[in-house]
mmCIF file of the C-alpha atoms, coordinates in Angstrom:
data_MODEL
# 
_entry.id   MODEL 
# 
loop_
_atom_site.group_PDB 
_atom_site.id 
_atom_site.type_symbol 
_atom_site.label_atom_id 
_atom_site.label_alt_id 
_atom_site.label_comp_id 
_atom_site.label_asym_id 
_atom_site.label_entity_id 
_atom_site.label_seq_id 
_atom_site.pdbx_PDB_ins_code 
_atom_site.Cartn_x 
_atom_site.Cartn_y 
_atom_site.Cartn_z 
_atom_site.occupancy 
_atom_site.B_iso_or_equiv 
_atom_site.pdbx_formal_charge 
_atom_site.auth_seq_id 
_atom_site.auth_comp_id 
_atom_site.auth_asym_id 
_atom_site.auth_atom_id 
_atom_site.pdbx_PDB_model_num 
ATOM 1   C CA . UNK A 1 1   ? 35.756 80.781 38.099 1.00 0.00 ? 1   UNK A CA 1 
ATOM 2   C CA . UNK A 1 2   ? 34.336 77.333 38.965 1.00 0.00 ? 2   UNK A CA 1 
ATOM 3   C CA . UNK A 1 3   ? 36.038 74.466 40.757 1.00 0.00 ? 3   UNK A CA 1 
ATOM 4   C CA . UNK A 1 4   ? 34.973 70.833 41.103 1.00 0.00 ? 4   UNK A CA 1 
ATOM 5   C CA . UNK A 1 5   ? 34.182 69.624 44.527 1.00 0.00 ? 5   UNK A CA 1 
ATOM 6   C CA . UNK A 1 6   ? 32.700 66.444 46.072 1.00 0.00 ? 6   UNK A CA 1 
ATOM 7   C CA . UNK A 1 7   ? 28.908 66.439 45.613 1.00 0.00 ? 7   UNK A CA 1 
ATOM 8   C CA . UNK A 1 8   ? 28.106 62.804 46.673 1.00 0.00 ? 8   UNK A CA 1 
ATOM 9   C CA . UNK A 1 9   ? 29.757 59.665 47.719 1.00 0.00 ? 9   UNK A CA 1 
ATOM 10  C CA . UNK A 1 10  ? 28.495 56.106 48.106 1.00 0.00 ? 10  UNK A CA 1 
ATOM 11  C CA . UNK A 1 11  ? 31.204 54.557 50.383 1.00 0.00 ? 11  UNK A CA 1 
ATOM 12  C CA . UNK A 1 12  ? 32.002 50.953 49.982 1.00 0.00 ? 12  UNK A CA 1 
ATOM 13  C CA . UNK A 1 13  ? 29.340 49.050 48.071 1.00 0.00 ? 13  UNK A CA 1 
ATOM 14  C CA . UNK A 1 14  ? 29.668 45.604 46.547 1.00 0.00 ? 14  UNK A CA 1 
ATOM 15  C CA . UNK A 1 15  ? 29.360 44.837 42.944 1.00 0.00 ? 15  UNK A CA 1 
ATOM 16  C CA . UNK A 1 16  ? 26.450 42.511 42.531 1.00 0.00 ? 16  UNK A CA 1 
ATOM 17  C CA . UNK A 1 17  ? 26.661 42.100 38.698 1.00 0.00 ? 17  UNK A CA 1 
ATOM 18  C CA . UNK A 1 18  ? 28.781 42.840 35.678 1.00 0.00 ? 18  UNK A CA 1 
ATOM 19  C CA . UNK A 1 19  ? 27.172 42.895 32.185 1.00 0.00 ? 19  UNK A CA 1 
ATOM 20  C CA . UNK A 1 20  ? 29.737 43.240 29.514 1.00 0.00 ? 20  UNK A CA 1 
ATOM 21  C CA . UNK A 1 21  ? 27.300 43.053 26.520 1.00 0.00 ? 21  UNK A CA 1 
ATOM 22  C CA . UNK A 1 22  ? 25.381 46.285 27.490 1.00 0.00 ? 22  UNK A CA 1 
ATOM 23  C CA . UNK A 1 23  ? 25.536 49.781 26.140 1.00 0.00 ? 23  UNK A CA 1 
ATOM 24  C CA . UNK A 1 24  ? 27.418 51.095 29.162 1.00 0.00 ? 24  UNK A CA 1 
ATOM 25  C CA . UNK A 1 25  ? 27.051 52.733 32.608 1.00 0.00 ? 25  UNK A CA 1 
ATOM 26  C CA . UNK A 1 26  ? 26.548 51.628 36.253 1.00 0.00 ? 26  UNK A CA 1 
ATOM 27  C CA . UNK A 1 27  ? 23.014 50.445 37.412 1.00 0.00 ? 27  UNK A CA 1 
ATOM 28  C CA . UNK A 1 28  ? 22.274 51.464 41.021 1.00 0.00 ? 28  UNK A CA 1 
ATOM 29  C CA . UNK A 1 29  ? 19.565 50.625 43.477 1.00 0.00 ? 29  UNK A CA 1 
ATOM 30  C CA . UNK A 1 30  ? 17.267 53.687 43.369 1.00 0.00 ? 30  UNK A CA 1 
ATOM 31  C CA . UNK A 1 31  ? 17.381 53.889 47.254 1.00 0.00 ? 31  UNK A CA 1 
ATOM 32  C CA . UNK A 1 32  ? 21.177 54.346 47.129 1.00 0.00 ? 32  UNK A CA 1 
ATOM 33  C CA . UNK A 1 33  ? 20.724 56.991 44.435 1.00 0.00 ? 33  UNK A CA 1 
ATOM 34  C CA . UNK A 1 34  ? 18.195 58.927 46.479 1.00 0.00 ? 34  UNK A CA 1 
ATOM 35  C CA . UNK A 1 35  ? 20.217 58.786 49.705 1.00 0.00 ? 35  UNK A CA 1 
ATOM 36  C CA . UNK A 1 36  ? 23.338 59.947 47.882 1.00 0.00 ? 36  UNK A CA 1 
ATOM 37  C CA . UNK A 1 37  ? 21.600 62.613 45.937 1.00 0.00 ? 37  UNK A CA 1 
ATOM 38  C CA . UNK A 1 38  ? 22.631 61.028 42.665 1.00 0.00 ? 38  UNK A CA 1 
ATOM 39  C CA . UNK A 1 39  ? 20.298 61.341 39.673 1.00 0.00 ? 39  UNK A CA 1 
ATOM 40  C CA . UNK A 1 40  ? 19.746 59.104 36.634 1.00 0.00 ? 40  UNK A CA 1 
ATOM 41  C CA . UNK A 1 41  ? 22.320 59.877 33.824 1.00 0.00 ? 41  UNK A CA 1 
ATOM 42  C CA . UNK A 1 42  ? 24.629 61.775 36.154 1.00 0.00 ? 42  UNK A CA 1 
ATOM 43  C CA . UNK A 1 43  ? 28.415 61.359 35.570 1.00 0.00 ? 43  UNK A CA 1 
ATOM 44  C CA . UNK A 1 44  ? 30.071 59.443 38.321 1.00 0.00 ? 44  UNK A CA 1 
ATOM 45  C CA . UNK A 1 45  ? 33.579 58.301 39.064 1.00 0.00 ? 45  UNK A CA 1 
ATOM 46  C CA . UNK A 1 46  ? 34.019 54.507 40.270 1.00 0.00 ? 46  UNK A CA 1 
ATOM 47  C CA . UNK A 1 47  ? 36.973 53.612 42.374 1.00 0.00 ? 47  UNK A CA 1 
ATOM 48  C CA . UNK A 1 48  ? 37.576 49.865 42.842 1.00 0.00 ? 48  UNK A CA 1 
ATOM 49  C CA . UNK A 1 49  ? 39.092 49.069 46.287 1.00 0.00 ? 49  UNK A CA 1 
ATOM 50  C CA . UNK A 1 50  ? 40.118 45.567 45.176 1.00 0.00 ? 50  UNK A CA 1 
ATOM 51  C CA . UNK A 1 51  ? 42.219 46.388 42.170 1.00 0.00 ? 51  UNK A CA 1 
ATOM 52  C CA . UNK A 1 52  ? 42.756 50.170 42.137 1.00 0.00 ? 52  UNK A CA 1 
ATOM 53  C CA . UNK A 1 53  ? 40.864 50.728 38.802 1.00 0.00 ? 53  UNK A CA 1 
ATOM 54  C CA . UNK A 1 54  ? 39.213 54.125 38.300 1.00 0.00 ? 54  UNK A CA 1 
ATOM 55  C CA . UNK A 1 55  ? 36.693 54.928 35.711 1.00 0.00 ? 55  UNK A CA 1 
ATOM 56  C CA . UNK A 1 56  ? 34.010 57.430 34.745 1.00 0.00 ? 56  UNK A CA 1 
ATOM 57  C CA . UNK A 1 57  ? 30.482 56.503 33.548 1.00 0.00 ? 57  UNK A CA 1 
ATOM 58  C CA . UNK A 1 58  ? 26.919 57.527 34.125 1.00 0.00 ? 58  UNK A CA 1 
ATOM 59  C CA . UNK A 1 59  ? 24.205 56.105 36.351 1.00 0.00 ? 59  UNK A CA 1 
ATOM 60  C CA . UNK A 1 60  ? 21.090 54.106 35.312 1.00 0.00 ? 60  UNK A CA 1 
ATOM 61  C CA . UNK A 1 61  ? 18.223 53.592 37.921 1.00 0.00 ? 61  UNK A CA 1 
ATOM 62  C CA . UNK A 1 62  ? 18.041 50.037 39.265 1.00 0.00 ? 62  UNK A CA 1 
ATOM 63  C CA . UNK A 1 63  ? 15.233 48.314 41.183 1.00 0.00 ? 63  UNK A CA 1 
ATOM 64  C CA . UNK A 1 64  ? 14.456 50.153 44.392 1.00 0.00 ? 64  UNK A CA 1 
ATOM 65  C CA . UNK A 1 65  ? 15.520 48.078 47.438 1.00 0.00 ? 65  UNK A CA 1 
ATOM 66  C CA . UNK A 1 66  ? 17.304 45.513 45.346 1.00 0.00 ? 66  UNK A CA 1 
ATOM 67  C CA . UNK A 1 67  ? 20.872 46.422 46.554 1.00 0.00 ? 67  UNK A CA 1 
ATOM 68  C CA . UNK A 1 68  ? 21.925 46.214 42.823 1.00 0.00 ? 68  UNK A CA 1 
ATOM 69  C CA . UNK A 1 69  ? 25.213 47.626 41.786 1.00 0.00 ? 69  UNK A CA 1 
ATOM 70  C CA . UNK A 1 70  ? 26.043 46.479 38.290 1.00 0.00 ? 70  UNK A CA 1 
ATOM 71  C CA . UNK A 1 71  ? 28.795 47.606 36.012 1.00 0.00 ? 71  UNK A CA 1 
ATOM 72  C CA . UNK A 1 72  ? 27.716 47.553 32.457 1.00 0.00 ? 72  UNK A CA 1 
ATOM 73  C CA . UNK A 1 73  ? 29.484 47.456 29.036 1.00 0.00 ? 73  UNK A CA 1 
ATOM 74  C CA . UNK A 1 74  ? 33.276 47.972 28.948 1.00 0.00 ? 74  UNK A CA 1 
ATOM 75  C CA . UNK A 1 75  ? 33.207 48.969 32.591 1.00 0.00 ? 75  UNK A CA 1 
ATOM 76  C CA . UNK A 1 76  ? 32.341 45.376 33.458 1.00 0.00 ? 76  UNK A CA 1 
ATOM 77  C CA . UNK A 1 77  ? 36.019 44.495 32.643 1.00 0.00 ? 77  UNK A CA 1 
ATOM 78  C CA . UNK A 1 78  ? 37.157 46.875 35.545 1.00 0.00 ? 78  UNK A CA 1 
ATOM 79  C CA . UNK A 1 79  ? 35.565 44.840 38.365 1.00 0.00 ? 79  UNK A CA 1 
ATOM 80  C CA . UNK A 1 80  ? 34.355 41.437 39.375 1.00 0.00 ? 80  UNK A CA 1 
ATOM 81  C CA . UNK A 1 81  ? 31.186 40.531 41.246 1.00 0.00 ? 81  UNK A CA 1 
ATOM 82  C CA . UNK A 1 82  ? 32.038 40.907 44.970 1.00 0.00 ? 82  UNK A CA 1 
ATOM 83  C CA . UNK A 1 83  ? 34.555 43.767 44.505 1.00 0.00 ? 83  UNK A CA 1 
ATOM 84  C CA . UNK A 1 84  ? 34.048 46.744 46.762 1.00 0.00 ? 84  UNK A CA 1 
ATOM 85  C CA . UNK A 1 85  ? 33.850 50.112 45.099 1.00 0.00 ? 85  UNK A CA 1 
ATOM 86  C CA . UNK A 1 86  ? 33.345 53.733 45.935 1.00 0.00 ? 86  UNK A CA 1 
ATOM 87  C CA . UNK A 1 87  ? 31.008 55.885 43.755 1.00 0.00 ? 87  UNK A CA 1 
ATOM 88  C CA . UNK A 1 88  ? 31.726 59.634 43.668 1.00 0.00 ? 88  UNK A CA 1 
ATOM 89  C CA . UNK A 1 89  ? 30.005 62.484 42.061 1.00 0.00 ? 89  UNK A CA 1 
ATOM 90  C CA . UNK A 1 90  ? 31.244 66.141 41.684 1.00 0.00 ? 90  UNK A CA 1 
ATOM 91  C CA . UNK A 1 91  ? 29.769 69.457 41.204 1.00 0.00 ? 91  UNK A CA 1 
ATOM 92  C CA . UNK A 1 92  ? 31.128 72.697 39.742 1.00 0.00 ? 92  UNK A CA 1 
ATOM 93  C CA . UNK A 1 93  ? 30.778 75.690 42.108 1.00 0.00 ? 93  UNK A CA 1 
ATOM 94  C CA . UNK A 1 94  ? 32.281 79.150 42.739 1.00 0.00 ? 94  UNK A CA 1 
ATOM 95  C CA . UNK A 1 95  ? 34.768 79.181 45.552 1.00 0.00 ? 95  UNK A CA 1 
ATOM 96  C CA . UNK A 1 96  ? 32.137 81.233 47.391 1.00 0.00 ? 96  UNK A CA 1 
ATOM 97  C CA . UNK A 1 97  ? 29.495 78.537 47.041 1.00 0.00 ? 97  UNK A CA 1 
ATOM 98  C CA . UNK A 1 98  ? 31.900 75.902 48.345 1.00 0.00 ? 98  UNK A CA 1 
ATOM 99  C CA . UNK A 1 99  ? 31.831 77.740 51.678 1.00 0.00 ? 99  UNK A CA 1 
ATOM 100 C CA . UNK A 1 100 ? 28.425 76.470 52.466 1.00 0.00 ? 100 UNK A CA 1 
ATOM 101 C CA . UNK A 1 101 ? 28.437 73.333 50.519 1.00 0.00 ? 101 UNK A CA 1 
ATOM 102 C CA . UNK A 1 102 ? 27.932 69.949 52.377 1.00 0.00 ? 102 UNK A CA 1 
ATOM 103 C CA . UNK A 1 103 ? 28.633 66.820 50.385 1.00 0.00 ? 103 UNK A CA 1 
ATOM 104 C CA . UNK A 1 104 ? 26.326 63.880 50.864 1.00 0.00 ? 104 UNK A CA 1 
ATOM 105 C CA . UNK A 1 105 ? 28.288 60.704 51.930 1.00 0.00 ? 105 UNK A CA 1 
ATOM 106 C CA . UNK A 1 106 ? 26.485 57.425 52.683 1.00 0.00 ? 106 UNK A CA 1 
ATOM 107 C CA . UNK A 1 107 ? 27.713 54.271 54.132 1.00 0.00 ? 107 UNK A CA 1 
ATOM 108 C CA . UNK A 1 108 ? 25.729 51.222 53.075 1.00 0.00 ? 108 UNK A CA 1 
ATOM 109 C CA . UNK A 1 109 ? 26.047 47.911 54.792 1.00 0.00 ? 109 UNK A CA 1 
ATOM 110 C CA . UNK A 1 110 ? 27.576 44.684 53.298 1.00 0.00 ? 110 UNK A CA 1 
ATOM 111 C CA . UNK A 1 111 ? 24.332 43.943 51.423 1.00 0.00 ? 111 UNK A CA 1 
ATOM 112 C CA . UNK A 1 112 ? 24.298 47.470 49.826 1.00 0.00 ? 112 UNK A CA 1 
ATOM 113 C CA . UNK A 1 113 ? 21.350 48.607 52.041 1.00 0.00 ? 113 UNK A CA 1 
ATOM 114 C CA . UNK A 1 114 ? 21.129 51.707 54.067 1.00 0.00 ? 114 UNK A CA 1 
ATOM 115 C CA . UNK A 1 115 ? 21.400 51.449 57.833 1.00 0.00 ? 115 UNK A CA 1 
ATOM 116 C CA . UNK A 1 116 ? 17.966 51.826 59.451 1.00 0.00 ? 116 UNK A CA 1 
# 
């Protein structure tokens, strides 16, 4: 049996852009992806602090060091530039594996940069 558990979380980043006419996804600064152990094309859940919206999409690499957090395609209707979101990824594990699993949680600053 497998269960889904928290793998990674980017806690409270600001939407910098919303591109409705795009194929879909969320574009993230590659520094944020690396720090949170999230890979390109990984499925993530987006939780919007401002309006309560929740959605699932996949990640596209953004420019490293840019602070970019851009919702693309239909997801762009779920948030506005300036909204604060949480980005969550999950992993499937056996109950035994969960005993040693430690999720990665990062807390970027108000400019979507990692604390130094």
